[in-house]
C-alpha positions as CSV (number, residue, x, y, z in Angstrom):
1,X,-23.2,25.6,-7.9
2,X,-25.5,26.2,-5.2
3,X,-27.7,23.5,-6.1
4,X,-24.5,21.1,-6.1
5,X,-23.3,22.6,-2.3
6,X,-27.4,22.0,-1.3
7,X,-27.4,18.5,-2.5
8,X,-24.1,17.8,-0.5
9,X,-24.3,19.2,2.3
10,X,-28.4,18.5,3.0
11,X,-27.9,15.6,4.1
12,X,-25.1,16.0,6.4
13,X,-27.4,18.9,7.9
14,X,-30.3,16.4,8.6
15,X,-27.9,13.9,10.2
16,X,-26.0,16.5,12.4
17,X,-29.9,17.5,13.5
18,X,-30.7,14.4,14.2
19,X,-27.7,13.5,16.3
20,X,-27.3,16.9,17.5
21,X,-27.6,15.8,21.4
22,X,-25.6,12.7,21.1
23,X,-22.6,15.3,19.0
24,X,-23.2,18.2,21.9
25,X,-22.6,15.4,24.5
26,X,-19.9,14.1,23.0
27,X,-18.2,17.3,22.1
28,X,-19.3,18.4,26.1
29,X,-17.1,15.3,27.3
30,X,-14.4,16.0,25.1
31,X,-14.4,19.8,26.4
32,X,-14.2,18.3,30.0
33,X,-11.0,16.9,29.2
34,X,-9.4,19.9,27.9
35,X,-10.6,22.1,30.3
36,X,-8.8,19.6,32.8
37,X,-5.4,19.3,30.8
38,X,-5.3,23.3,30.6
39,X,-6.1,24.0,34.3
40,X,-3.2,21.4,35.0
41,X,-1.1,23.3,32.4
42,X,-2.0,26.4,34.2
43,X,-1.2,25.9,37.7
44,X,2.8,26.2,37.2
45,X,1.9,29.1,35.9
46,X,-0.2,30.5,38.5
47,X,2.1,29.1,41.3
48,X,5.1,31.2,39.4
49,X,3.1,34.5,39.4
50,X,2.1,33.8,43.4
51,X,6.0,33.3,44.0
52,X,6.7,36.7,42.2
53,X,3.7,38.1,44.1
54,X,5.6,37.0,47.6
55,X,9.0,38.2,46.7
56,X,7.9,41.5,45.9
57,X,6.1,41.8,49.2
58,X,8.5,39.9,51.1
59,X,6.0,38.0,52.8
60,X,5.9,33.9,53.3
61,X,3.0,32.2,51.3
62,X,1.1,31.3,54.2
63,X,0.5,35.0,55.1
64,X,-1.3,36.2,51.6
65,X,-4.6,36.6,51.8
66,X,-7.0,34.2,50.0
67,X,-8.5,37.1,47.8
68,X,-5.1,38.3,46.7
69,X,-4.1,34.5,45.8
70,X,-7.0,34.6,43.7
71,X,-6.8,38.2,42.2
72,X,-3.1,37.4,41.1
73,X,-3.4,33.3,39.8
74,X,-6.5,33.8,37.8
75,X,-5.5,34.9,34.6
76,X,-3.9,31.7,33.9
77,X,-7.2,30.1,34.2
78,X,-9.0,31.8,31.8
79,X,-8.6,29.5,28.5
80,X,-9.5,26.5,31.3
81,X,-12.7,28.3,32.1
82,X,-14.1,29.4,29.0
83,X,-13.5,25.7,27.6
84,X,-15.3,24.7,31.0
85,X,-18.4,27.1,30.0
86,X,-18.5,25.8,26.8
87,X,-18.3,22.2,27.8
88,X,-21.3,22.4,30.1
89,X,-23.2,24.7,27.5
90,X,-22.8,21.7,25.5
91,X,-24.0,19.1,28.0
92,X,-26.9,21.5,29.2
93,X,-28.1,21.9,25.6
94,X,-28.1,18.2,24.8
95,X,-30.0,17.4,27.7
96,X,-32.7,20.4,26.7
97,X,-33.5,18.8,23.1
98,X,-33.4,15.3,25.1
99,X,-36.7,16.4,27.3
100,X,-38.1,18.2,24.5
101,X,-37.9,15.2,22.5
102,X,-39.3,12.9,25.4
103,X,-41.9,15.2,25.7
104,X,-42.7,15.2,22.2
105,X,-42.8,11.2,21.8
106,X,-44.9,11.5,25.2
107,X,-47.4,13.5,23.2
108,X,-47.6,11.3,20.2
109,X,-47.8,7.5,22.1
110,X,-50.6,9.0,24.0
111,X,-52.3,10.4,20.9
112,X,-51.8,7.2,19.0
113,X,-53.2,5.3,22.1
114,X,-56.3,7.1,22.0
115,X,-57.0,7.2,18.8
116,X,-56.7,3.4,18.6
117,X,-59.1,3.1,21.8
118,X,-61.6,5.5,19.8
119,X,-61.1,3.1,16.7
120,X,-61.9,0.2,18.5
121,X,-64.9,1.4,20.3
122,X,-66.3,2.3,16.9
123,X,-65.6,-0.8,15.4
124,X,-67.7,-2.4,18.2
125,X,-70.4,0.1,17.4
126,X,-70.3,-0.7,13.9
127,X,-70.0,-4.1,13.2
128,X,-71.0,-5.7,16.7
129,X,-68.7,-6.9,19.6
130,X,-68.6,-10.8,18.7
131,X,-67.3,-9.6,15.2
132,X,-64.6,-7.3,16.7
133,X,-63.6,-10.2,18.6
134,X,-63.3,-12.1,15.2
135,X,-61.0,-9.7,14.2
136,X,-59.0,-9.0,17.2
137,X,-58.4,-12.9,17.0
138,X,-57.0,-13.2,13.4
139,X,-55.0,-10.2,14.5
140,X,-53.3,-12.0,17.2
141,X,-53.2,-15.1,15.0
142,X,-50.9,-13.1,13.1
143,X,-48.6,-12.0,16.1
144,X,-48.3,-15.5,16.9
145,X,-47.6,-16.7,13.6
146,X,-44.6,-14.1,13.4
147,X,-43.2,-14.8,16.6
148,X,-43.1,-19.0,15.8
149,X,-41.2,-18.1,12.6
150,X,-38.7,-15.7,13.8
151,X,-38.5,-17.0,17.5
152,X,-38.7,-20.8,17.2
153,X,-36.7,-21.3,20.8
154,X,-39.3,-20.0,22.8
155,X,-42.0,-22.6,20.9
156,X,-41.3,-25.4,23.7
157,X,-43.1,-28.0,25.6
158,X,-43.9,-27.3,29.1
159,X,-45.4,-24.0,29.9
160,X,-47.6,-22.2,27.1
161,X,-46.3,-19.3,25.5
162,X,-47.5,-15.7,26.1
163,X,-47.2,-12.9,23.8
164,X,-46.6,-9.0,25.6
165,X,-48.4,-6.5,23.8
166,X,-46.5,-3.5,23.9
167,X,-42.7,-5.1,22.9
168,X,-44.5,-7.7,21.2
169,X,-42.3,-10.1,22.8
170,X,-42.7,-13.7,23.9
171,X,-42.2,-15.3,27.0
172,X,-43.1,-18.6,28.6
173,X,-45.6,-18.3,31.5
174,X,-48.5,-20.7,32.8
175,X,-51.8,-18.3,33.0
176,X,-51.9,-18.8,36.6
177,X,-48.7,-17.1,37.3
178,X,-49.5,-14.3,34.8
179,X,-52.3,-13.9,36.8
180,X,-50.7,-14.2,40.1
181,X,-48.2,-11.4,38.7
182,X,-50.9,-9.2,37.9
183,X,-52.0,-9.9,41.5
184,X,-49.0,-8.5,43.3
185,X,-48.5,-5.7,41.7
186,X,-51.8,-4.5,42.1
187,X,-51.9,-5.5,45.8
188,X,-48.8,-3.1,46.1
189,X,-51.2,-0.2,44.3
190,X,-54.4,-1.0,46.8
191,X,-52.0,-1.8,49.8
192,X,-51.0,2.0,50.0
193,X,-47.3,1.1,49.7
194,X,-47.5,2.7,46.1
195,X,-49.6,4.7,43.4
196,X,-47.8,3.5,40.2
197,X,-46.2,0.6,38.8
198,X,-43.9,0.9,35.7
199,X,-43.8,-1.3,32.9
200,X,-40.6,-2.5,33.7
201,X,-41.9,-3.8,37.1
202,X,-44.2,-5.6,34.8
203,X,-41.4,-6.9,32.9
204,X,-39.6,-8.1,36.0
205,X,-42.7,-10.2,37.3
206,X,-42.8,-12.3,33.9
207,X,-39.5,-12.5,33.3
208,X,-38.7,-9.9,30.7
209,X,-36.0,-7.5,29.8
210,X,-36.1,-4.0,30.6
211,X,-36.8,-2.2,27.1
212,X,-35.4,1.5,26.4
213,X,-38.9,2.8,27.1
214,X,-40.2,0.6,29.9
215,X,-38.8,2.6,32.8
216,X,-40.5,6.0,31.7
217,X,-44.3,4.0,30.9
218,X,-46.6,2.2,33.5
219,X,-49.8,2.5,35.4
220,X,-51.2,5.3,38.2
221,X,-53.9,3.9,40.7
222,X,-55.8,7.1,40.7
223,X,-56.1,7.8,36.8
224,X,-56.1,3.8,35.5
225,X,-57.2,1.9,38.5
226,X,-55.8,-1.4,39.0
227,X,-53.9,-3.4,36.5
228,X,-56.2,-5.4,34.0
229,X,-55.2,-7.7,31.5
230,X,-57.3,-9.9,29.1
231,X,-56.1,-13.1,27.6
232,X,-57.0,-14.2,24.3
233,X,-56.3,-18.1,23.5
234,X,-54.3,-18.7,20.0
235,X,-51.8,-21.7,19.2
236,X,-48.6,-21.9,17.4
237,X,-48.1,-22.9,13.9
238,X,-47.1,-26.4,16.0
239,X,-50.6,-26.4,17.8
240,X,-49.7,-25.8,20.9
241,X,-51.4,-23.4,23.2
242,X,-50.7,-19.2,22.9
243,X,-51.9,-16.5,25.3
244,X,-52.1,-13.5,23.4
245,X,-52.3,-10.7,26.3
246,X,-54.0,-7.4,26.3
247,X,-54.1,-4.6,28.2
248,X,-57.5,-2.9,29.8
249,X,-55.5,0.4,30.3
250,X,-52.1,0.8,28.4
251,X,-49.2,1.9,30.2
252,X,-48.5,5.8,29.2
253,X,-45.8,8.1,30.3
254,X,-45.8,10.6,32.7
255,X,-47.7,7.8,34.8
256,X,-45.9,8.9,38.3
257,X,-48.0,12.1,38.1
258,X,-50.9,11.6,40.8
259,X,-54.1,13.3,40.9
């Protein structure tokens, strides 16, 4: 019997754990609505208590001291206060979980980026820079092949196709314009106007939409230096020129932290 119950409730528990923050936010919002309703319903009761207190004292309402009004009228609002406190707790708890998850995600991403960088260095040491470049070209050609099959609308006449490496998305732009966009961002960094540039700001320059993480990733002039890209030429299935971009320093989380 216990085994059967575990089979039933284990998937449910996993889903609750996975979507716990979203559930907590939903409960918090529903709780806030309930709090408002309870407060509205409590108001006539509170006013009635105040009226009774005035009759007992035979005084006008404006002659009641604020502290007396609070002492007389607070009890009807107890359910609303409890509901409000629980709702705030749910929302704060959800926020805390999100912060922890984002921190874990940032750590995992940075670890993966460092591992990739170390791996690339060792590959170059082992097989040499020229052969490593040949391998990289084959990898880039695979990216272009995938884009050509899934995004045929991007392969058009006119401006060449470029592939942004973090999101793997294509965009059409002359290579000179790509370099000009990089120069504009670097001018903002070197001109003392800004210390960091987000990935979203780079996407704005090349006409790509922001992603879920692009606001939280970027470069810092003090830790990363200037934004630098390399362009690896490739071609689509139709023989059109395609540039696969690579970042010298990958954008990273917590990029806004200074020296």
